[in-house]
Each structure stands twice: as C-alpha cells, then as structure tokens.
C-alpha positions as CSV (number, residue, x, y, z in Angstrom):
1,M,4.6,3.1,-10.8
2,A,7.6,3.7,-11.2
3,D,10.5,6.1,-8.4
4,I,13.2,7.7,-8.6
5,V,15.5,9.9,-5.7
6,L,16.6,13.1,-7.4
7,R,19.2,15.8,-6.2
8,V,16.9,19.4,-5.7
9,R,19.5,22.8,-6.0
10,L,16.9,25.2,-4.3
11,V,17.6,29.0,-5.1
12,G,18.3,29.6,-1.8
13,G,21.8,27.5,-2.5
14,G,20.7,24.6,-0.5
15,S,20.8,20.9,-1.8
16,M,18.4,17.9,-0.9
17,D,17.8,14.4,-1.7
18,V,13.8,14.0,-2.7
19,T,12.1,10.5,-3.9
20,Y,9.5,11.3,-5.9
21,E,7.0,8.4,-6.7
22,D,4.8,8.1,-10.2
23,P,2.0,5.6,-10.9
24,A,0.7,6.3,-13.4
25,A,4.3,6.1,-15.3
26,G,5.7,2.9,-16.6
27,S,9.0,3.6,-16.5
28,E,11.9,5.4,-15.2
29,A,12.4,8.1,-18.3
30,E,8.4,8.5,-17.6
31,V,8.7,10.5,-14.3
32,I,11.4,11.8,-15.2
33,D,10.0,13.7,-18.3
34,R,6.9,14.3,-15.6
35,V,9.2,15.5,-13.4
36,V,10.4,17.8,-15.5
37,T,7.2,19.2,-17.5
38,L,5.7,19.9,-13.7
39,L,9.1,21.9,-12.7
40,A,9.5,23.5,-16.1
41,D,6.4,25.8,-15.8
42,D,6.9,28.1,-12.4
43,A,3.6,27.7,-11.6
44,G,4.8,23.7,-11.1
45,V,4.6,22.1,-7.8
46,L,6.2,18.8,-6.7
47,R,5.2,16.4,-4.4
48,C,7.9,14.1,-2.6
49,R,9.6,12.3,0.2
50,H,12.7,12.9,2.3
51,G,12.5,10.1,4.0
52,D,9.1,9.3,5.8
53,R,8.2,13.3,5.2
54,L,5.8,14.7,2.3
55,L,7.6,17.2,0.8
56,V,6.0,20.2,-2.1
57,L,8.4,21.3,-4.1
58,Y,7.5,24.8,-6.1
59,A,9.1,25.4,-9.6
60,R,9.7,28.4,-8.5
61,G,12.3,27.6,-5.5
62,V,15.0,25.0,-7.8
63,S,17.0,26.3,-9.4
64,A,18.1,22.4,-10.8
65,V,17.7,18.7,-10.7
66,E,20.2,16.2,-10.7
67,V,18.9,12.2,-11.2
68,A,20.7,9.8,-9.3
69,P,21.5,6.5,-11.0
70,R,21.2,3.9,-8.4
71,G,20.2,6.8,-5.9
72,A,21.3,8.8,-3.5
73,V,21.2,8.0,1.0
74,L,18.0,9.9,2.3
C-alpha cells in the first residue's frame, strides 16, 4: 500500500492538506497517476483523510493539487 500527502487548492480559494492511500498501488508514482486520473474527470471523487477525518473531494471543487515531497503537517 502506498500513500501520499496532497495540498489541495479548492475553487473557493481555500486549501487543505490531505492524505490519500491506495492499497493497490505499488509505488508513489502509481498513486499520483491515480489521483490525477480521478480528478481529471468531472465526475471524479477522491476519498482521503484530513487528520483523523474521512474526507471526500469532488473533482469539480478542486482547482489544483500539489504533491508534498516530504509530507505536509496535518
């Protein structure tokens, strides 16, 4: 299982750091590809975590995604 930390900028101007885990991915690069593929579709949704909370991001509300090289502070 691979996981990454993403800084997500929302259409409304806010931003947040979330953790996304993909049990089927073998590497960080595969996880990044999966995130980009999901959010490229208008109907895409991404289940992730913000601290200890489950969060669902809808592709329509995301304006940018930044992959943290060493992880963001959650």
